[in-house]
CHARMM internal coordinates of N, CA and C (Angstrom, degrees):
IC EDIT
DIST 1 N 1 CA 1.4556
DIST 1 CA 1 C 1.5168
ANGL 1 N 1 CA 1 C 108.75
DIST 1 C 2 N 1.2968
ANGL 1 CA 1 C 2 N 115.11
DIHE 1 N 1 CA 1 C 2 N 132.70
DIST 2 N 2 CA 1.4593
ANGL 1 C 2 N 2 CA 121.64
DIHE 1 CA 1 C 2 N 2 CA 172.42
DIST 2 CA 2 C 1.5196
ANGL 2 N 2 CA 2 C 106.63
DIHE 1 C 2 N 2 CA 2 C -116.80
DIST 2 C 3 N 1.3169
ANGL 2 CA 2 C 3 N 116.58
DIHE 2 N 2 CA 2 C 3 N 132.44
DIST 3 N 3 CA 1.4645
ANGL 2 C 3 N 3 CA 120.84
DIHE 2 CA 2 C 3 N 3 CA 178.67
DIST 3 CA 3 C 1.5212
ANGL 3 N 3 CA 3 C 109.09
DIHE 2 C 3 N 3 CA 3 C -125.18
DIST 3 C 4 N 1.3165
ANGL 3 CA 3 C 4 N 115.05
DIHE 3 N 3 CA 3 C 4 N 140.20
DIST 4 N 4 CA 1.4526
ANGL 3 C 4 N 4 CA 120.65
DIHE 3 CA 3 C 4 N 4 CA 176.00
DIST 4 CA 4 C 1.5282
ANGL 4 N 4 CA 4 C 108.26
DIHE 3 C 4 N 4 CA 4 C -137.30
DIST 4 C 5 N 1.3025
ANGL 4 CA 4 C 5 N 115.99
DIHE 4 N 4 CA 4 C 5 N 145.76
DIST 5 N 5 CA 1.4601
ANGL 4 C 5 N 5 CA 120.41
DIHE 4 CA 4 C 5 N 5 CA 179.84
DIST 5 CA 5 C 1.5269
ANGL 5 N 5 CA 5 C 108.81
DIHE 4 C 5 N 5 CA 5 C -123.65
DIST 5 C 6 N 1.2995
ANGL 5 CA 5 C 6 N 116.15
DIHE 5 N 5 CA 5 C 6 N 109.09
DIST 6 N 6 CA 1.4612
ANGL 5 C 6 N 6 CA 124.98
DIHE 5 CA 5 C 6 N 6 CA 171.98
DIST 6 CA 6 C 1.5311
ANGL 6 N 6 CA 6 C 115.22
DIHE 5 C 6 N 6 CA 6 C 72.67
DIST 6 C 7 N 1.3100
ANGL 6 CA 6 C 7 N 119.44
DIHE 6 N 6 CA 6 C 7 N -20.30
DIST 7 N 7 CA 1.4532
ANGL 6 C 7 N 7 CA 122.04
DIHE 6 CA 6 C 7 N 7 CA -172.49
DIST 7 CA 7 C 1.5302
ANGL 7 N 7 CA 7 C 112.46
DIHE 6 C 7 N 7 CA 7 C -57.83
DIST 7 C 8 N 1.3206
ANGL 7 CA 7 C 8 N 117.95
DIHE 7 N 7 CA 7 C 8 N -46.50
DIST 8 N 8 CA 1.4656
ANGL 7 C 8 N 8 CA 120.20
DIHE 7 CA 7 C 8 N 8 CA -175.74
DIST 8 CA 8 C 1.5257
ANGL 8 N 8 CA 8 C 112.64
DIHE 7 C 8 N 8 CA 8 C -63.21
DIST 8 C 9 N 1.3076
ANGL 8 CA 8 C 9 N 116.96
DIHE 8 N 8 CA 8 C 9 N -25.17
DIST 9 N 9 CA 1.4602
ANGL 8 C 9 N 9 CA 120.06
DIHE 8 CA 8 C 9 N 9 CA -177.07
DIST 9 CA 9 C 1.5191
ANGL 9 N 9 CA 9 C 112.71
DIHE 8 C 9 N 9 CA 9 C -63.97
DIST 9 C 10 N 1.3181
ANGL 9 CA 9 C 10 N 117.21
DIHE 9 N 9 CA 9 C 10 N -30.93
DIST 10 N 10 CA 1.4569
ANGL 9 C 10 N 10 CA 120.89
DIHE 9 CA 9 C 10 N 10 CA -170.90
DIST 10 CA 10 C 1.5213
ANGL 10 N 10 CA 10 C 113.85
DIHE 9 C 10 N 10 CA 10 C -99.60
DIST 10 C 11 N 1.3180
ANGL 10 CA 10 C 11 N 117.08
DIHE 10 N 10 CA 10 C 11 N 7.64
DIST 11 N 11 CA 1.4556
ANGL 10 C 11 N 11 CA 120.95
DIHE 10 CA 10 C 11 N 11 CA 177.37
DIST 11 CA 11 C 1.5160
ANGL 11 N 11 CA 11 C 110.11
DIHE 10 C 11 N 11 CA 11 C -89.26
DIST 11 C 12 N 1.3200
ANGL 11 CA 11 C 12 N 115.43
DIHE 11 N 11 CA 11 C 12 N 153.42
DIST 12 N 12 CA 1.4610
ANGL 11 C 12 N 12 CA 119.16
DIHE 11 CA 11 C 12 N 12 CA 172.56
DIST 12 CA 12 C 1.5223
ANGL 12 N 12 CA 12 C 108.28
DIHE 11 C 12 N 12 CA 12 C -69.15
DIST 12 C 13 N 1.3218
ANGL 12 CA 12 C 13 N 117.18
DIHE 12 N 12 CA 12 C 13 N 169.33
DIST 13 N 13 CA 1.4689
ANGL 12 C 13 N 13 CA 120.06
DIHE 12 CA 12 C 13 N 13 CA 178.96
DIST 13 CA 13 C 1.5312
ANGL 13 N 13 CA 13 C 110.89
DIHE 12 C 13 N 13 CA 13 C -58.51
DIST 13 C 14 N 1.3196
ANGL 13 CA 13 C 14 N 117.40
DIHE 13 N 13 CA 13 C 14 N -43.86
DIST 14 N 14 CA 1.4633
ANGL 13 C 14 N 14 CA 120.08
DIHE 13 CA 13 C 14 N 14 CA 179.52
DIST 14 CA 14 C 1.5264
ANGL 14 N 14 CA 14 C 111.27
DIHE 13 C 14 N 14 CA 14 C -64.71
DIST 14 C 15 N 1.3182
ANGL 14 CA 14 C 15 N 116.83
DIHE 14 N 14 CA 14 C 15 N -40.57
DIST 15 N 15 CA 1.4654
ANGL 14 C 15 N 15 CA 120.30
DIHE 14 CA 14 C 15 N 15 CA 177.38
DIST 15 CA 15 C 1.5276
ANGL 15 N 15 CA 15 C 111.28
DIHE 14 C 15 N 15 CA 15 C -64.80
DIST 15 C 16 N 1.3419
ANGL 15 CA 15 C 16 N 116.32
DIHE 15 N 15 CA 15 C 16 N -38.05
DIST 16 N 16 CA 1.4749
ANGL 15 C 16 N 16 CA 119.89
DIHE 15 CA 15 C 16 N 16 CA 176.09
DIST 16 CA 16 C 1.5208
ANGL 16 N 16 CA 16 C 110.41
DIHE 15 C 16 N 16 CA 16 C -60.67
DIST 16 C 17 N 1.3367
ANGL 16 CA 16 C 17 N 116.92
DIHE 16 N 16 CA 16 C 17 N -44.89
DIST 17 N 17 CA 1.4615
ANGL 16 C 17 N 17 CA 120.99
DIHE 16 CA 16 C 17 N 17 CA 179.58
DIST 17 CA 17 C 1.5232
ANGL 17 N 17 CA 17 C 110.62
DIHE 16 C 17 N 17 CA 17 C -60.86
DIST 17 C 18 N 1.3263
ANGL 17 CA 17 C 18 N 117.33
DIHE 17 N 17 CA 17 C 18 N -43.63
DIST 18 N 18 CA 1.4666
ANGL 17 C 18 N 18 CA 121.06
DIHE 17 CA 17 C 18 N 18 CA 179.51
DIST 18 CA 18 C 1.5242
ANGL 18 N 18 CA 18 C 110.67
DIHE 17 C 18 N 18 CA 18 C -64.85
DIST 18 C 19 N 1.3311
ANGL 18 CA 18 C 19 N 116.58
DIHE 18 N 18 CA 18 C 19 N -45.17
DIST 19 N 19 CA 1.4655
ANGL 18 C 19 N 19 CA 120.67
DIHE 18 CA 18 C 19 N 19 CA -179.02
DIST 19 CA 19 C 1.5249
ANGL 19 N 19 CA 19 C 110.94
DIHE 18 C 19 N 19 CA 19 C -63.96
DIST 19 C 20 N 1.3203
ANGL 19 CA 19 C 20 N 117.12
DIHE 19 N 19 CA 19 C 20 N -44.28
DIST 20 N 20 CA 1.4596
ANGL 19 C 20 N 20 CA 120.32
DIHE 19 CA 19 C 20 N 20 CA -179.24
DIST 20 CA 20 C 1.5272
ANGL 20 N 20 CA 20 C 111.65
DIHE 19 C 20 N 20 CA 20 C -67.16
DIST 20 C 21 N 1.3346
ANGL 20 CA 20 C 21 N 117.25
DIHE 20 N 20 CA 20 C 21 N -34.71
DIST 21 N 21 CA 1.4626
ANGL 20 C 21 N 21 CA 120.10
DIHE 20 CA 20 C 21 N 21 CA 176.17
DIST 21 CA 21 C 1.5322
ANGL 21 N 21 CA 21 C 110.05
DIHE 20 C 21 N 21 CA 21 C -64.09
DIST 21 C 22 N 1.3258
ANGL 21 CA 21 C 22 N 117.35
DIHE 21 N 21 CA 21 C 22 N -40.89
DIST 22 N 22 CA 1.4589
ANGL 21 C 22 N 22 CA 121.06
DIHE 21 CA 21 C 22 N 22 CA 178.76
DIST 22 CA 22 C 1.5260
ANGL 22 N 22 CA 22 C 111.02
DIHE 21 C 22 N 22 CA 22 C -68.81
DIST 22 C 23 N 1.3316
ANGL 22 CA 22 C 23 N 116.97
DIHE 22 N 22 CA 22 C 23 N -40.75
DIST 23 N 23 CA 1.4574
ANGL 22 C 23 N 23 CA 120.08
DIHE 22 CA 22 C 23 N 23 CA 176.98
DIST 23 CA 23 C 1.5292
ANGL 23 N 23 CA 23 C 110.39
DIHE 22 C 23 N 23 CA 23 C -60.87
DIST 23 C 24 N 1.3087
ANGL 23 CA 23 C 24 N 116.60
DIHE 23 N 23 CA 23 C 24 N -42.85
DIST 24 N 24 CA 1.4682
ANGL 23 C 24 N 24 CA 120.77
DIHE 23 CA 23 C 24 N 24 CA 178.58
DIST 24 CA 24 C 1.5290
ANGL 24 N 24 CA 24 C 110.54
DIHE 23 C 24 N 24 CA 24 C -63.13
DIST 24 C 25 N 1.3438
ANGL 24 CA 24 C 25 N 116.43
DIHE 24 N 24 CA 24 C 25 N -38.56
DIST 25 N 25 CA 1.4666
ANGL 24 C 25 N 25 CA 120.85
DIHE 24 CA 24 C 25 N 25 CA -178.20
DIST 25 CA 25 C 1.5252
ANGL 25 N 25 CA 25 C 111.31
DIHE 24 C 25 N 25 CA 25 C -63.06
DIST 25 C 26 N 1.3359
ANGL 25 CA 25 C 26 N 117.21
DIHE 25 N 25 CA 25 C 26 N -41.88
DIST 26 N 26 CA 1.4685
ANGL 25 C 26 N 26 CA 119.79
DIHE 25 CA 25 C 26 N 26 CA -174.01
DIST 26 CA 26 C 1.5269
ANGL 26 N 26 CA 26 C 113.44
DIHE 25 C 26 N 26 CA 26 C -91.72
DIST 26 C 27 N 1.3136
ANGL 26 CA 26 C 27 N 117.31
DIHE 26 N 26 CA 26 C 27 N -12.74
DIST 27 N 27 CA 1.4660
ANGL 26 C 27 N 27 CA 120.19
DIHE 26 CA 26 C 27 N 27 CA -179.07
DIST 27 CA 27 C 1.5271
ANGL 27 N 27 CA 27 C 110.25
DIHE 26 C 27 N 27 CA 27 C -73.72
DIST 27 C 28 N 1.3130
ANGL 27 CA 27 C 28 N 116.26
DIHE 27 N 27 CA 27 C 28 N 129.52
DIST 28 N 28 CA 1.4634
ANGL 27 C 28 N 28 CA 121.08
DIHE 27 CA 27 C 28 N 28 CA 179.67
DIST 28 CA 28 C 1.5254
ANGL 28 N 28 CA 28 C 109.88
DIHE 27 C 28 N 28 CA 28 C -65.06
DIST 28 C 29 N 1.3330
ANGL 28 CA 28 C 29 N 117.30
DIHE 28 N 28 CA 28 C 29 N 150.85
DIST 29 N 29 CA 1.4656
ANGL 28 C 29 N 29 CA 119.92
DIHE 28 CA 28 C 29 N 29 CA 175.46
DIST 29 CA 29 C 1.5325
ANGL 29 N 29 CA 29 C 110.07
DIHE 28 C 29 N 29 CA 29 C -53.52
DIST 29 C 30 N 1.3067
ANGL 29 CA 29 C 30 N 116.22
DIHE 29 N 29 CA 29 C 30 N 131.45
DIST 30 N 30 CA 1.4576
ANGL 29 C 30 N 30 CA 120.93
DIHE 29 CA 29 C 30 N 30 CA -178.17
DIST 30 CA 30 C 1.5176
ANGL 30 N 30 CA 30 C 113.26
DIHE 29 C 30 N 30 CA 30 C 80.31
DIST 30 C 31 N 1.3442
ANGL 30 CA 30 C 31 N 116.94
DIHE 30 N 30 CA 30 C 31 N -0.17
DIST 31 N 31 CA 1.4624
ANGL 30 C 31 N 31 CA 121.15
DIHE 30 CA 30 C 31 N 31 CA 179.82
DIST 31 CA 31 C 1.5123
ANGL 31 N 31 CA 31 C 111.60
DIHE 30 C 31 N 31 CA 31 C -71.36
DIST 31 C 32 N 1.3016
ANGL 31 CA 31 C 32 N 115.62
DIHE 31 N 31 CA 31 C 32 N 170.89
DIST 32 N 32 CA 1.4693
ANGL 31 C 32 N 32 CA 121.08
DIHE 31 CA 31 C 32 N 32 CA -177.77
DIST 32 CA 32 C 1.5208
ANGL 32 N 32 CA 32 C 110.46
DIHE 31 C 32 N 32 CA 32 C -125.44
DIST 32 C 33 N 1.3235
ANGL 32 CA 32 C 33 N 114.57
DIHE 32 N 32 CA 32 C 33 N 149.08
DIST 33 N 33 CA 1.4494
ANGL 32 C 33 N 33 CA 122.47
DIHE 32 CA 32 C 33 N 33 CA 175.05
DIST 33 CA 33 C 1.5153
ANGL 33 N 33 CA 33 C 107.90
DIHE 32 C 33 N 33 CA 33 C -115.16
DIST 33 C 34 N 1.3120
ANGL 33 CA 33 C 34 N 117.16
DIHE 33 N 33 CA 33 C 34 N 124.18
DIST 34 N 34 CA 1.4644
ANGL 33 C 34 N 34 CA 122.08
DIHE 33 CA 33 C 34 N 34 CA 177.21
DIST 34 CA 34 C 1.5148
ANGL 34 N 34 CA 34 C 109.72
DIHE 33 C 34 N 34 CA 34 C -112.70
DIST 34 C 35 N 1.3182
ANGL 34 CA 34 C 35 N 116.58
DIHE 34 N 34 CA 34 C 35 N 125.74
DIST 35 N 35 CA 1.4613
ANGL 34 C 35 N 35 CA 121.90
DIHE 34 CA 34 C 35 N 35 CA -179.88
DIST 35 CA 35 C 1.5252
ANGL 35 N 35 CA 35 C 108.98
DIHE 34 C 35 N 35 CA 35 C -120.69
DIST 35 C 36 N 1.3071
ANGL 35 CA 35 C 36 N 115.99
DIHE 35 N 35 CA 35 C 36 N 116.15
DIST 36 N 36 CA 1.4508
ANGL 35 C 36 N 36 CA 121.20
DIHE 35 CA 35 C 36 N 36 CA 178.62
DIST 36 CA 36 C 1.5190
ANGL 36 N 36 CA 36 C 109.33
DIHE 35 C 36 N 36 CA 36 C -90.92
DIST 36 C 37 N 1.3231
ANGL 36 CA 36 C 37 N 116.55
DIHE 36 N 36 CA 36 C 37 N 134.39
DIST 37 N 37 CA 1.4609
ANGL 36 C 37 N 37 CA 121.29
DIHE 36 CA 36 C 37 N 37 CA 175.79
DIST 37 CA 37 C 1.5162
ANGL 37 N 37 CA 37 C 108.29
DIHE 36 C 37 N 37 CA 37 C -146.02
DIST 37 C 38 N 1.3069
ANGL 37 CA 37 C 38 N 115.33
DIHE 37 N 37 CA 37 C 38 N 177.70
DIST 38 N 38 CA 1.4588
ANGL 37 C 38 N 38 CA 120.02
DIHE 37 CA 37 C 38 N 38 CA -177.96
DIST 38 CA 38 C 1.5152
ANGL 38 N 38 CA 38 C 109.42
DIHE 37 C 38 N 38 CA 38 C -129.64
DIST 38 C 39 N 1.3079
ANGL 38 CA 38 C 39 N 116.77
DIHE 38 N 38 CA 38 C 39 N 114.32
DIST 39 N 39 CA 1.4608
ANGL 38 C 39 N 39 CA 120.02
DIHE 38 CA 38 C 39 N 39 CA 178.18
DIST 39 CA 39 C 1.5208
ANGL 39 N 39 CA 39 C 111.70
DIHE 38 C 39 N 39 CA 39 C -71.84
DIST 39 C 40 N 1.3179
ANGL 39 CA 39 C 40 N 117.35
DIHE 39 N 39 CA 39 C 40 N -16.88
DIST 40 N 40 CA 1.4531
ANGL 39 C 40 N 40 CA 120.34
DIHE 39 CA 39 C 40 N 40 CA -179.13
DIST 40 CA 40 C 1.5130
ANGL 40 N 40 CA 40 C 113.65
DIHE 39 C 40 N 40 CA 40 C -79.48
DIST 40 C 41 N 1.3179
ANGL 40 CA 40 C 41 N 116.31
DIHE 40 N 40 CA 40 C 41 N -13.52
DIST 41 N 41 CA 1.4647
ANGL 40 C 41 N 41 CA 119.98
DIHE 40 CA 40 C 41 N 41 CA -178.30
DIST 41 CA 41 C 1.5222
ANGL 41 N 41 CA 41 C 109.86
DIHE 40 C 41 N 41 CA 41 C -75.68
DIST 41 C 42 N 1.3095
ANGL 41 CA 41 C 42 N 116.84
DIHE 41 N 41 CA 41 C 42 N 134.51
DIST 42 N 42 CA 1.4589
ANGL 41 C 42 N 42 CA 120.99
DIHE 41 CA 41 C 42 N 42 CA 177.79
DIST 42 CA 42 C 1.5267
ANGL 42 N 42 CA 42 C 107.45
DIHE 41 C 42 N 42 CA 42 C -96.32
DIST 42 C 43 N 1.3023
ANGL 42 CA 42 C 43 N 115.95
DIHE 42 N 42 CA 42 C 43 N 109.03
DIST 43 N 43 CA 1.4555
ANGL 42 C 43 N 43 CA 121.65
DIHE 42 CA 42 C 43 N 43 CA -179.92
DIST 43 CA 43 C 1.5178
ANGL 43 N 43 CA 43 C 108.96
DIHE 42 C 43 N 43 CA 43 C -162.76
DIST 43 C 44 N 1.2986
ANGL 43 CA 43 C 44 N 116.06
DIHE 43 N 43 CA 43 C 44 N 161.44
DIST 44 N 44 CA 1.4573
ANGL 43 C 44 N 44 CA 120.52
DIHE 43 CA 43 C 44 N 44 CA 178.69
DIST 44 CA 44 C 1.5209
ANGL 44 N 44 CA 44 C 111.45
DIHE 43 C 44 N 44 CA 44 C -93.61
DIST 44 C 45 N 1.3243
ANGL 44 CA 44 C 45 N 116.88
DIHE 44 N 44 CA 44 C 45 N 20.65
DIST 45 N 45 CA 1.4560
ANGL 44 C 45 N 45 CA 120.68
DIHE 44 CA 44 C 45 N 45 CA -177.23
DIST 45 CA 45 C 1.5189
ANGL 45 N 45 CA 45 C 111.98
DIHE 44 C 45 N 45 CA 45 C -91.44
DIST 45 C 46 N 1.3264
ANGL 45 CA 45 C 46 N 118.08
DIHE 45 N 45 CA 45 C 46 N -11.78
DIST 46 N 46 CA 1.4526
ANGL 45 C 46 N 46 CA 120.73
DIHE 45 CA 45 C 46 N 46 CA -177.23
DIST 46 CA 46 C 1.5165
ANGL 46 N 46 CA 46 C 110.49
DIHE 45 C 46 N 46 CA 46 C -82.01
DIST 46 C 47 N 1.3145
ANGL 46 CA 46 C 47 N 115.80
DIHE 46 N 46 CA 46 C 47 N 137.23
DIST 47 N 47 CA 1.4619
ANGL 46 C 47 N 47 CA 121.46
DIHE 46 CA 46 C 47 N 47 CA 175.71
DIST 47 CA 47 C 1.5148
ANGL 47 N 47 CA 47 C 108.92
DIHE 46 C 47 N 47 CA 47 C -103.21
DIST 47 C 48 N 1.3226
ANGL 47 CA 47 C 48 N 117.31
DIHE 47 N 47 CA 47 C 48 N 149.58
DIST 48 N 48 CA 1.4614
ANGL 47 C 48 N 48 CA 119.49
DIHE 47 CA 47 C 48 N 48 CA 173.09
DIST 48 CA 48 C 1.5333
ANGL 48 N 48 CA 48 C 109.75
DIHE 47 C 48 N 48 CA 48 C -63.58
DIST 48 C 49 N 1.3121
ANGL 48 CA 48 C 49 N 116.53
DIHE 48 N 48 CA 48 C 49 N 155.40
DIST 49 N 49 CA 1.4701
ANGL 48 C 49 N 49 CA 122.41
DIHE 48 CA 48 C 49 N 49 CA -177.78
DIST 49 CA 49 C 1.5204
ANGL 49 N 49 CA 49 C 112.13
DIHE 48 C 49 N 49 CA 49 C -52.84
DIST 49 C 50 N 1.3318
ANGL 49 CA 49 C 50 N 117.53
DIHE 49 N 49 CA 49 C 50 N -42.60
DIST 50 N 50 CA 1.4636
ANGL 49 C 50 N 50 CA 119.66
DIHE 49 CA 49 C 50 N 50 CA -177.77
DIST 50 CA 50 C 1.5325
ANGL 50 N 50 CA 50 C 112.06
DIHE 49 C 50 N 50 CA 50 C -64.15
DIST 50 C 51 N 1.3386
ANGL 50 CA 50 C 51 N 117.61
DIHE 50 N 50 CA 50 C 51 N -31.77
DIST 51 N 51 CA 1.4626
ANGL 50 C 51 N 51 CA 119.38
DIHE 50 CA 50 C 51 N 51 CA 177.62
DIST 51 CA 51 C 1.5293
ANGL 51 N 51 CA 51 C 111.02
DIHE 50 C 51 N 51 CA 51 C -72.15
DIST 51 C 52 N 1.3566
ANGL 51 CA 51 C 52 N 116.81
DIHE 51 N 51 CA 51 C 52 N -37.51
DIST 52 N 52 CA 1.4705
ANGL 51 C 52 N 52 CA 118.82
DIHE 51 CA 51 C 52 N 52 CA 175.50
DIST 52 CA 52 C 1.5288
ANGL 52 N 52 CA 52 C 109.79
DIHE 51 C 52 N 52 CA 52 C -64.28
DIST 52 C 53 N 1.3332
ANGL 52 CA 52 C 53 N 116.86
DIHE 52 N 52 CA 52 C 53 N -41.45
DIST 53 N 53 CA 1.4571
ANGL 52 C 53 N 53 CA 120.39
DIHE 52 CA 52 C 53 N 53 CA 178.78
DIST 53 CA 53 C 1.5182
ANGL 53 N 53 CA 53 C 110.57
DIHE 52 C 53 N 53 CA 53 C -60.02
DIST 53 C 54 N 1.3270
ANGL 53 CA 53 C 54 N 116.78
DIHE 53 N 53 CA 53 C 54 N -40.10
DIST 54 N 54 CA 1.4614
ANGL 53 C 54 N 54 CA 121.35
DIHE 53 CA 53 C 54 N 54 CA 178.89
DIST 54 CA 54 C 1.5251
ANGL 54 N 54 CA 54 C 110.90
DIHE 53 C 54 N 54 CA 54 C -64.13
DIST 54 C 55 N 1.3387
ANGL 54 CA 54 C 55 N 116.84
DIHE 54 N 54 CA 54 C 55 N -42.86
DIST 55 N 55 CA 1.4617
ANGL 54 C 55 N 55 CA 120.74
DIHE 54 CA 54 C 55 N 55 CA 179.64
DIST 55 CA 55 C 1.5177
ANGL 55 N 55 CA 55 C 111.60
DIHE 54 C 55 N 55 CA 55 C -65.21
DIST 55 C 56 N 1.3264
ANGL 55 CA 55 C 56 N 116.25
DIHE 55 N 55 CA 55 C 56 N -37.91
DIST 56 N 56 CA 1.4591
ANGL 55 C 56 N 56 CA 120.36
DIHE 55 CA 55 C 56 N 56 CA -178.72
DIST 56 CA 56 C 1.4971
ANGL 56 N 56 CA 56 C 111.23
DIHE 55 C 56 N 56 CA 56 C -77.00
END
COOR INIT
IC SEED 1 N 1 CA 1 C
IC BUILD
């Protein structure tokens, strides 16, 4: 299990791709990735669900 809290939200798109590639590399087969975020936060750092799906 890999868990992250808020970190991915503040990366650029390229940084997100790099971080997610590294997370995928170290995650054991069948492992899980948990990303904590806050929908109540007002910021332009949130991506729509379809963009997160594309990155993943």
